[in-house]
SEDREN-168097 format. One line per field, with one value per residue: x, y, z of N, C-alpha, C in turn; residue number from 1. Coordinates in steps of 0.2 Angstrom, whole numbers. Layout:
<sites>
n_x = c(X / ...)
n_y = c(Y / ...)
n_z = c(Z / ...)
ca_x = c(X / ...)
ca_y = c(Y / ...)
ca_z = c(Z / ...)
c_x = c(X / ...)
c_y = c(Y / ...)
c_z = c(Z / ...)
pos = c(NUM / ...)
</sites>
This chain:
<sites>
n_x = c(-33 / -28 / -23 / -11 / -3 / -3 / 3 / 16 / 21 / 21 / 30 / 41 / 43 / 46 / 58 / 66 / 65 / 64 / 51 / 46 / 35 / 29 / 16 / 8 / 3 / -9 / -17 / -33 / -45 / -53 / -52 / -38 / -35 / -42 / -35 / -22 / -26 / -29 / -16 / -8 / -14 / -10 / 4 / 7 / 6 / 1 / -11 / -16 / -29 / -33 / -47 / -61 / -76 / -87 / -87 / -93 / -102 / -98 / -85 / -78 / -81 / -75 / -62 / -60 / -64 / -52 / -44 / -39 / -37 / -47 / -47 / -58 / -61 / -66 / -80 / -82 / -70 / -65 / -53 / -42 / -42 / -41 / -28 / -21 / -23 / -17 / -4 / -2 / -3 / 8 / 19 / 21 / 32 / 28 / 22 / 23 / 23 / 16 / 11 / 4 / 2 / 14 / 23 / 35 / 35 / 22 / 18 / 28 / 23 / 13 / 21 / 29 / 20 / 5 / 6 / 15 / 7 / -5 / -1 / 4 / -8 / -16 / -10 / -1 / -9 / -15 / -19 / -23 / -24 / -35 / -36 / -41 / -36 / -30 / -22 / -13 / -4 / -7 / -8 / 4 / 13 / 9 / 10 / 24 / 28 / 21 / 20 / 32 / 31 / 22 / 9 / -5 / -8 / -21 / -27 / -39 / -49 / -61 / -73 / -76 / -73 / -82 / -86 / -92 / -85 / -78 / -62 / -55 / -46 / -49 / -37 / -34 / -39 / -36 / -25 / -9 / -4 / 13 / 19 / 13 / 13 / 10 / 16 / 16 / 5 / -3 / -15 / -27 / -42 / -59 / -72 / -89 / -98 / -112 / -112 / -102 / -108 / -119 / -114 / -108 / -120 / -125 / -115 / -117 / -130 / -130 / -119 / -115 / -105 / -101 / -97 / -89 / -91 / -80 / -75 / -85 / -83 / -71 / -73 / -83 / -75 / -67 / -75 / -78 / -65 / -64 / -74 / -68 / -55 / -46 / -42 / -37 / -44 / -41 / -49 / -46 / -53 / -55 / -61 / -75 / -93 / -100 / -95 / -102 / -115 / -124 / -125 / -133 / -131 / -135 / -149)
n_y = c(13 / 3 / 12 / 16 / 4 / 3 / 15 / 13 / 2 / 6 / 17 / 10 / 2 / 12 / 16 / 5 / 0 / 2 / 11 / 17 / 17 / 6 / -4 / -5 / -19 / -29 / -41 / -41 / -40 / -29 / -17 / -14 / -13 / -1 / 8 / 7 / 11 / 25 / 29 / 27 / 36 / 48 / 47 / 45 / 33 / 20 / 8 / -9 / -20 / -36 / -44 / -52 / -56 / -53 / -43 / -28 / -16 / -3 / -3 / -7 / 3 / 15 / 12 / 11 / 25 / 31 / 28 / 15 / 0 / -14 / -31 / -44 / -59 / -76 / -77 / -87 / -92 / -83 / -72 / -79 / -84 / -72 / -69 / -79 / -76 / -63 / -68 / -74 / -64 / -57 / -62 / -55 / -43 / -30 / -27 / -22 / -32 / -30 / -37 / -39 / -48 / -54 / -44 / -36 / -22 / -20 / -25 / -17 / -4 / -3 / -6 / 5 / 16 / 14 / 6 / 14 / 26 / 21 / 18 / 31 / 38 / 32 / 35 / 26 / 17 / 7 / -11 / -22 / -27 / -29 / -37 / -41 / -55 / -53 / -50 / -51 / -41 / -30 / -36 / -42 / -31 / -22 / -30 / -31 / -18 / -15 / -27 / -29 / -19 / -24 / -26 / -36 / -46 / -49 / -60 / -62 / -72 / -78 / -90 / -101 / -108 / -104 / -90 / -73 / -62 / -50 / -47 / -54 / -69 / -86 / -95 / -109 / -114 / -106 / -98 / -96 / -81 / -76 / -67 / -70 / -75 / -85 / -84 / -71 / -67 / -66 / -72 / -82 / -81 / -84 / -79 / -78 / -75 / -70 / -64 / -55 / -46 / -42 / -35 / -24 / -18 / -14 / -5 / 5 / 10 / 12 / 18 / 27 / 24 / 19 / 4 / -9 / -27 / -33 / -24 / -25 / -38 / -37 / -28 / -35 / -46 / -39 / -35 / -47 / -50 / -39 / -42 / -53 / -50 / -37 / -20 / -9 / -11 / -11 / -10 / -13 / -6 / -9 / -3 / 7 / 7 / 12 / 7 / -4 / -3 / -7 / -20 / -35 / -34 / -22 / -21)
n_z = c(2 / -8 / -17 / -12 / -13 / -27 / -31 / -26 / -32 / -46 / -45 / -42 / -53 / -62 / -58 / -59 / -72 / -90 / -96 / -107 / -120 / -116 / -109 / -94 / -85 / -76 / -66 / -58 / -45 / -45 / -36 / -34 / -47 / -51 / -44 / -50 / -63 / -60 / -55 / -66 / -75 / -69 / -69 / -82 / -90 / -100 / -96 / -94 / -89 / -82 / -78 / -69 / -77 / -69 / -61 / -52 / -62 / -59 / -54 / -66 / -74 / -68 / -68 / -82 / -85 / -80 / -90 / -92 / -102 / -103 / -100 / -100 / -91 / -89 / -78 / -70 / -66 / -58 / -48 / -50 / -63 / -70 / -66 / -73 / -86 / -87 / -85 / -97 / -107 / -103 / -109 / -120 / -126 / -125 / -114 / -96 / -83 / -68 / -57 / -44 / -34 / -32 / -31 / -22 / -19 / -15 / -2 / 4 / 3 / 13 / 24 / 25 / 25 / 28 / 40 / 50 / 50 / 56 / 69 / 73 / 72 / 81 / 92 / 97 / 104 / 98 / 98 / 91 / 74 / 61 / 45 / 29 / 18 / 2 / -10 / 0 / 3 / 11 / 24 / 26 / 25 / 35 / 46 / 47 / 50 / 62 / 71 / 78 / 87 / 96 / 92 / 89 / 75 / 65 / 53 / 40 / 30 / 17 / 22 / 13 / -3 / -13 / -12 / -9 / -6 / -12 / -18 / -8 / -4 / -4 / 3 / 3 / -9 / -19 / -31 / -24 / -17 / -20 / -11 / 1 / 18 / 31 / 43 / 47 / 54 / 70 / 72 / 63 / 55 / 49 / 38 / 35 / 20 / 20 / 33 / 32 / 22 / 30 / 40 / 33 / 28 / 41 / 44 / 35 / 39 / 52 / 56 / 46 / 37 / 21 / 14 / 5 / 3 / 8 / 17 / 27 / 31 / 37 / 48 / 55 / 59 / 67 / 77 / 83 / 88 / 97 / 107 / 113 / 117 / 126 / 122 / 109 / 94 / 77 / 61 / 44 / 30 / 13 / 2 / -5 / -3 / -13 / -25 / -27 / -28 / -38 / -36 / -28 / -14 / -10 / -12)
ca_x = c(-28 / -25 / -19 / -4 / 1 / -2 / 8 / 23 / 23 / 22 / 36 / 47 / 44 / 49 / 65 / 70 / 64 / 62 / 44 / 45 / 31 / 27 / 9 / 8 / -2 / -10 / -23 / -36 / -52 / -56 / -50 / -31 / -35 / -44 / -29 / -17 / -28 / -28 / -9 / -6 / -16 / -6 / 11 / 8 / 7 / -4 / -13 / -21 / -31 / -37 / -52 / -66 / -82 / -92 / -86 / -99 / -101 / -95 / -77 / -75 / -82 / -71 / -55 / -60 / -64 / -46 / -41 / -37 / -40 / -50 / -48 / -62 / -60 / -72 / -82 / -82 / -63 / -63 / -47 / -37 / -43 / -38 / -20 / -18 / -23 / -11 / 3 / -1 / -2 / 14 / 24 / 22 / 37 / 25 / 19 / 27 / 18 / 17 / 10 / 3 / 2 / 21 / 27 / 37 / 33 / 15 / 18 / 32 / 19 / 10 / 26 / 31 / 15 / -1 / 7 / 17 / 1 / -10 / 3 / 3 / -15 / -19 / -5 / 3 / -13 / -17 / -16 / -24 / -26 / -38 / -36 / -42 / -31 / -32 / -15 / -9 / 1 / -8 / -7 / 12 / 17 / 7 / 14 / 32 / 28 / 17 / 21 / 38 / 28 / 18 / 2 / -7 / -10 / -27 / -28 / -45 / -51 / -67 / -74 / -77 / -70 / -87 / -88 / -94 / -81 / -74 / -55 / -52 / -45 / -49 / -31 / -33 / -41 / -34 / -18 / -7 / 1 / 20 / 21 / 10 / 17 / 6 / 19 / 16 / -1 / -4 / -22 / -30 / -49 / -62 / -78 / -95 / -101 / -118 / -110 / -99 / -113 / -124 / -110 / -108 / -126 / -125 / -110 / -120 / -136 / -129 / -113 / -114 / -99 / -103 / -92 / -90 / -92 / -73 / -75 / -90 / -80 / -65 / -76 / -86 / -70 / -64 / -80 / -77 / -59 / -65 / -78 / -64 / -49 / -46 / -38 / -39 / -44 / -42 / -50 / -44 / -58 / -51 / -65 / -81 / -99 / -102 / -93 / -106 / -122 / -128 / -125 / -138 / -130 / -139 / -156)
ca_y = c(8 / 1 / 17 / 16 / -1 / 4 / 20 / 10 / -3 / 10 / 21 / 5 / 0 / 17 / 16 / -1 / -2 / 7 / 10 / 20 / 13 / 0 / -4 / -8 / -24 / -33 / -44 / -38 / -41 / -23 / -11 / -12 / -11 / 6 / 12 / 7 / 16 / 31 / 31 / 27 / 42 / 54 / 46 / 45 / 27 / 15 / 3 / -14 / -24 / -42 / -44 / -57 / -53 / -53 / -37 / -23 / -11 / 3 / -4 / -7 / 10 / 19 / 10 / 14 / 32 / 34 / 27 / 9 / -5 / -20 / -38 / -48 / -66 / -80 / -75 / -93 / -93 / -78 / -68 / -84 / -83 / -65 / -70 / -83 / -72 / -58 / -71 / -76 / -58 / -54 / -65 / -50 / -38 / -23 / -26 / -23 / -35 / -27 / -43 / -36 / -54 / -56 / -38 / -34 / -15 / -20 / -25 / -11 / 2 / -3 / -6 / 12 / 21 / 12 / 4 / 19 / 30 / 19 / 19 / 38 / 41 / 30 / 37 / 20 / 13 / 1 / -17 / -27 / -25 / -34 / -36 / -47 / -58 / -53 / -51 / -51 / -36 / -26 / -40 / -43 / -25 / -19 / -34 / -29 / -11 / -15 / -32 / -28 / -14 / -28 / -26 / -42 / -46 / -54 / -61 / -65 / -74 / -81 / -97 / -105 / -106 / -101 / -84 / -67 / -56 / -47 / -45 / -58 / -75 / -92 / -97 / -116 / -116 / -101 / -97 / -93 / -76 / -77 / -63 / -71 / -79 / -86 / -82 / -64 / -66 / -70 / -76 / -83 / -82 / -85 / -75 / -80 / -70 / -67 / -60 / -49 / -41 / -40 / -29 / -19 / -14 / -11 / 1 / 11 / 12 / 14 / 22 / 31 / 22 / 15 / 0 / -15 / -33 / -35 / -20 / -28 / -44 / -34 / -25 / -41 / -49 / -35 / -35 / -53 / -49 / -35 / -46 / -58 / -47 / -30 / -16 / -5 / -15 / -7 / -14 / -9 / -6 / -8 / 1 / 10 / 3 / 15 / 3 / -10 / -1 / -11 / -27 / -37 / -32 / -16 / -22)
ca_z = c(4 / -14 / -20 / -9 / -16 / -34 / -32 / -24 / -38 / -52 / -44 / -42 / -60 / -65 / -56 / -62 / -79 / -95 / -97 / -113 / -125 / -113 / -106 / -87 / -85 / -70 / -65 / -52 / -43 / -46 / -33 / -36 / -54 / -52 / -41 / -55 / -68 / -58 / -55 / -73 / -78 / -66 / -71 / -90 / -92 / -102 / -91 / -96 / -83 / -83 / -72 / -70 / -80 / -64 / -56 / -53 / -67 / -56 / -54 / -73 / -77 / -65 / -71 / -89 / -85 / -79 / -97 / -93 / -106 / -99 / -103 / -96 / -91 / -87 / -72 / -65 / -64 / -53 / -49 / -53 / -71 / -72 / -66 / -78 / -92 / -87 / -86 / -104 / -110 / -101 / -113 / -125 / -123 / -125 / -107 / -90 / -78 / -61 / -53 / -37 / -30 / -31 / -31 / -15 / -17 / -13 / 6 / 6 / 4 / 19 / 29 / 26 / 26 / 32 / 47 / 54 / 51 / 61 / 75 / 75 / 73 / 88 / 98 / 100 / 108 / 94 / 101 / 86 / 68 / 57 / 38 / 24 / 13 / -5 / -12 / 6 / 4 / 17 / 31 / 27 / 26 / 41 / 51 / 47 / 54 / 69 / 75 / 82 / 93 / 100 / 89 / 86 / 68 / 63 / 46 / 39 / 23 / 17 / 25 / 8 / -10 / -17 / -8 / -12 / -3 / -18 / -16 / -3 / -7 / 0 / 1 / 2 / -15 / -24 / -33 / -18 / -18 / -18 / -5 / 7 / 23 / 37 / 50 / 49 / 58 / 76 / 72 / 57 / 55 / 42 / 38 / 30 / 15 / 23 / 39 / 29 / 19 / 35 / 43 / 28 / 29 / 47 / 44 / 32 / 42 / 59 / 57 / 40 / 33 / 15 / 13 / 1 / 7 / 12 / 23 / 31 / 34 / 42 / 54 / 58 / 62 / 72 / 83 / 86 / 92 / 103 / 112 / 116 / 120 / 128 / 118 / 103 / 88 / 71 / 55 / 38 / 24 / 7 / -3 / -3 / -5 / -20 / -30 / -27 / -28 / -43 / -34 / -24 / -7 / -8 / -14)
c_x = c(-24 / -21 / -12 / 0 / 2 / 3 / 15 / 25 / 25 / 29 / 42 / 48 / 48 / 57 / 70 / 70 / 63 / 55 / 42 / 41 / 28 / 19 / 10 / 2 / -2 / -16 / -26 / -43 / -56 / -53 / -42 / -31 / -37 / -39 / -24 / -19 / -27 / -20 / -6 / -8 / -11 / 1 / 12 / 9 / 1 / -5 / -18 / -23 / -35 / -41 / -58 / -72 / -88 / -92 / -92 / -97 / -97 / -87 / -74 / -76 / -77 / -64 / -55 / -60 / -57 / -41 / -38 / -40 / -41 / -50 / -52 / -61 / -66 / -74 / -81 / -75 / -61 / -57 / -41 / -37 / -40 / -30 / -17 / -18 / -18 / -5 / 4 / 0 / 5 / 20 / 26 / 26 / 34 / 23 / 25 / 22 / 20 / 16 / 9 / 3 / 9 / 25 / 29 / 36 / 26 / 15 / 23 / 28 / 16 / 15 / 28 / 26 / 9 / 1 / 9 / 11 / -4 / -7 / 2 / -4 / -19 / -15 / -2 / -2 / -16 / -14 / -18 / -26 / -29 / -38 / -37 / -36 / -33 / -25 / -10 / -5 / 0 / -6 / 1 / 15 / 15 / 10 / 21 / 32 / 26 / 19 / 27 / 36 / 23 / 10 / 1 / -10 / -15 / -28 / -35 / -46 / -58 / -67 / -75 / -75 / -75 / -90 / -90 / -91 / -76 / -67 / -52 / -51 / -46 / -42 / -30 / -34 / -39 / -26 / -14 / -2 / 8 / 22 / 18 / 14 / 13 / 9 / 19 / 10 / -1 / -10 / -24 / -38 / -52 / -69 / -83 / -97 / -107 / -116 / -106 / -103 / -117 / -120 / -109 / -114 / -127 / -121 / -114 / -126 / -136 / -124 / -111 / -108 / -102 / -97 / -94 / -90 / -85 / -73 / -79 / -87 / -74 / -68 / -80 / -81 / -67 / -69 / -79 / -71 / -60 / -69 / -73 / -58 / -49 / -41 / -41 / -38 / -46 / -44 / -49 / -50 / -55 / -55 / -71 / -87 / -102 / -100 / -97 / -114 / -127 / -129 / -131 / -137 / -134 / -146 / -160)
c_y = c(5 / 6 / 17 / 10 / 0 / 9 / 17 / 6 / 1 / 14 / 16 / 3 / 6 / 18 / 10 / -3 / 4 / 6 / 14 / 16 / 7 / 1 / -8 / -13 / -27 / -36 / -41 / -40 / -35 / -17 / -9 / -10 / -3 / 10 / 12 / 11 / 23 / 33 / 31 / 34 / 48 / 53 / 46 / 39 / 23 / 10 / -2 / -18 / -30 / -43 / -49 / -53 / -54 / -47 / -32 / -18 / -5 / 3 / -4 / 0 / 15 / 18 / 13 / 21 / 35 / 32 / 20 / 5 / -11 / -26 / -42 / -55 / -69 / -79 / -81 / -95 / -88 / -74 / -73 / -84 / -77 / -66 / -74 / -80 / -67 / -62 / -73 / -69 / -55 / -57 / -60 / -44 / -31 / -21 / -26 / -26 / -34 / -33 / -42 / -42 / -56 / -50 / -36 / -27 / -15 / -20 / -19 / -5 / 2 / -3 / 1 / 17 / 19 / 10 / 10 / 24 / 28 / 19 / 26 / 40 / 38 / 31 / 31 / 16 / 7 / -6 / -23 / -24 / -30 / -32 / -42 / -49 / -58 / -55 / -53 / -46 / -31 / -30 / -40 / -36 / -22 / -23 / -32 / -22 / -12 / -21 / -32 / -23 / -18 / -28 / -33 / -42 / -51 / -54 / -64 / -67 / -77 / -88 / -103 / -103 / -102 / -95 / -78 / -61 / -54 / -45 / -49 / -65 / -81 / -96 / -105 / -118 / -112 / -102 / -93 / -87 / -77 / -73 / -65 / -76 / -79 / -84 / -75 / -62 / -69 / -74 / -76 / -84 / -82 / -81 / -77 / -74 / -66 / -62 / -54 / -44 / -38 / -34 / -23 / -15 / -11 / -4 / 7 / 14 / 14 / 19 / 27 / 30 / 17 / 11 / -6 / -21 / -35 / -30 / -22 / -34 / -42 / -32 / -31 / -45 / -45 / -34 / -41 / -53 / -45 / -38 / -50 / -55 / -40 / -27 / -12 / -9 / -11 / -12 / -10 / -11 / -4 / -4 / 4 / 7 / 6 / 11 / -4 / -9 / -4 / -18 / -29 / -35 / -26 / -16 / -22)
c_z = c(-3 / -18 / -18 / -13 / -24 / -35 / -31 / -30 / -44 / -51 / -44 / -49 / -64 / -64 / -59 / -69 / -84 / -98 / -103 / -118 / -122 / -110 / -99 / -87 / -78 / -70 / -58 / -51 / -43 / -43 / -34 / -43 / -55 / -49 / -47 / -61 / -66 / -58 / -62 / -76 / -76 / -69 / -78 / -93 / -95 / -97 / -94 / -90 / -85 / -77 / -74 / -73 / -76 / -60 / -57 / -58 / -65 / -56 / -61 / -76 / -74 / -68 / -79 / -90 / -84 / -85 / -97 / -98 / -102 / -103 / -98 / -96 / -88 / -80 / -67 / -63 / -59 / -54 / -52 / -60 / -74 / -72 / -71 / -85 / -93 / -88 / -94 / -108 / -109 / -105 / -119 / -122 / -122 / -118 / -102 / -85 / -71 / -56 / -46 / -32 / -28 / -30 / -24 / -13 / -15 / -5 / 8 / 7 / 10 / 25 / 30 / 27 / 30 / 39 / 52 / 55 / 56 / 68 / 77 / 76 / 79 / 94 / 101 / 104 / 105 / 97 / 96 / 80 / 64 / 49 / 34 / 20 / 6 / -9 / -6 / 8 / 10 / 24 / 32 / 29 / 33 / 47 / 52 / 51 / 61 / 74 / 80 / 88 / 97 / 98 / 87 / 79 / 67 / 56 / 45 / 32 / 23 / 19 / 19 / 1 / -14 / -13 / -12 / -9 / -8 / -15 / -11 / -7 / -2 / -1 / 0 / -5 / -21 / -26 / -27 / -20 / -16 / -12 / 1 / 12 / 29 / 43 / 51 / 53 / 64 / 76 / 65 / 58 / 49 / 43 / 33 / 26 / 18 / 29 / 37 / 26 / 25 / 39 / 39 / 28 / 35 / 47 / 41 / 36 / 49 / 60 / 51 / 36 / 27 / 13 / 8 / 6 / 11 / 18 / 29 / 35 / 39 / 48 / 58 / 62 / 68 / 78 / 87 / 91 / 98 / 108 / 116 / 120 / 121 / 123 / 113 / 97 / 82 / 65 / 49 / 32 / 18 / 2 / 0 / -6 / -12 / -26 / -31 / -27 / -33 / -41 / -29 / -17 / -5 / -10 / -8)
pos = c(1 / 2 / 3 / 4 / 5 / 6 / 7 / 8 / 9 / 10 / 11 / 12 / 13 / 14 / 15 / 16 / 17 / 18 / 19 / 20 / 21 / 22 / 23 / 24 / 25 / 26 / 27 / 28 / 29 / 30 / 31 / 32 / 33 / 34 / 35 / 36 / 37 / 38 / 39 / 40 / 41 / 42 / 43 / 44 / 45 / 46 / 47 / 48 / 49 / 50 / 51 / 52 / 53 / 54 / 55 / 56 / 57 / 58 / 59 / 60 / 61 / 62 / 63 / 64 / 65 / 66 / 67 / 68 / 69 / 70 / 71 / 72 / 73 / 74 / 75 / 76 / 77 / 78 / 79 / 80 / 81 / 82 / 83 / 84 / 85 / 86 / 87 / 88 / 89 / 90 / 91 / 92 / 93 / 94 / 95 / 96 / 97 / 98 / 99 / 100 / 101 / 102 / 103 / 104 / 105 / 106 / 107 / 108 / 109 / 110 / 111 / 112 / 113 / 114 / 115 / 116 / 117 / 118 / 119 / 120 / 121 / 122 / 123 / 124 / 125 / 126 / 127 / 128 / 129 / 130 / 131 / 132 / 133 / 134 / 135 / 136 / 137 / 138 / 139 / 140 / 141 / 142 / 143 / 144 / 145 / 146 / 147 / 148 / 149 / 150 / 151 / 152 / 153 / 154 / 155 / 156 / 157 / 158 / 159 / 160 / 161 / 162 / 163 / 164 / 165 / 166 / 167 / 168 / 169 / 170 / 171 / 172 / 173 / 174 / 175 / 176 / 177 / 178 / 179 / 180 / 181 / 182 / 183 / 184 / 185 / 186 / 187 / 188 / 189 / 190 / 191 / 192 / 193 / 194 / 195 / 196 / 197 / 198 / 199 / 200 / 201 / 202 / 203 / 204 / 205 / 206 / 207 / 208 / 209 / 210 / 211 / 212 / 213 / 214 / 215 / 216 / 217 / 218 / 219 / 220 / 221 / 222 / 223 / 224 / 225 / 226 / 227 / 228 / 229 / 230 / 231 / 232 / 233 / 234 / 235 / 236 / 237 / 238 / 239 / 240 / 241 / 242 / 243 / 244 / 245 / 246 / 247 / 248 / 249 / 250 / 251)
</sites>
């Protein structure tokens, strides 16, 4: 899912800007950073990522394996600290700051690809879609594609500022993504970290789906929705659990 947003943002930058000799810069909680590193490798661009120094080693190593340079920020500042550091670095003209939290190409990727694909793959039977709020690009883009078709959009975020659902933002206490708009969702829900991790473990042991904590949170929310409302409920999982194998969630 993050590969789509990364690709759209890089292609947009290539069309609008002269990237010769420039380094693509962004702040990330991990997964979009990995995607940008991958796309940068394929498209021939240098990539530098600001990320909190609390991310699992797997995500840092994957991004570095694709050739990205990493700038680690104070873990206590979370993704907001990475954003502030990226803004400081962006003052240097050698960088092109993609800013996934404000870049309209982020939701456009999901409006043009994710949403239509979900409609086609469910043969138009989808009635609800559940997605977590990180950059909010997924929720906003999928809403633009599917809400006009009558699909209910359920946006979910952590229930507390001090949460452990990597990639999601507790909007009331975080730097608000400029692309986020509450009006794109029909329902707003919250999810506890323990419940998200519990569902991620269930997915692995009962369904053979290895997910990260945000994926567990999305599915746990989808289960709640399905118990309350009839229809075809789709949950979007942003990454795989192999990126968290060294973390306590799998101990």
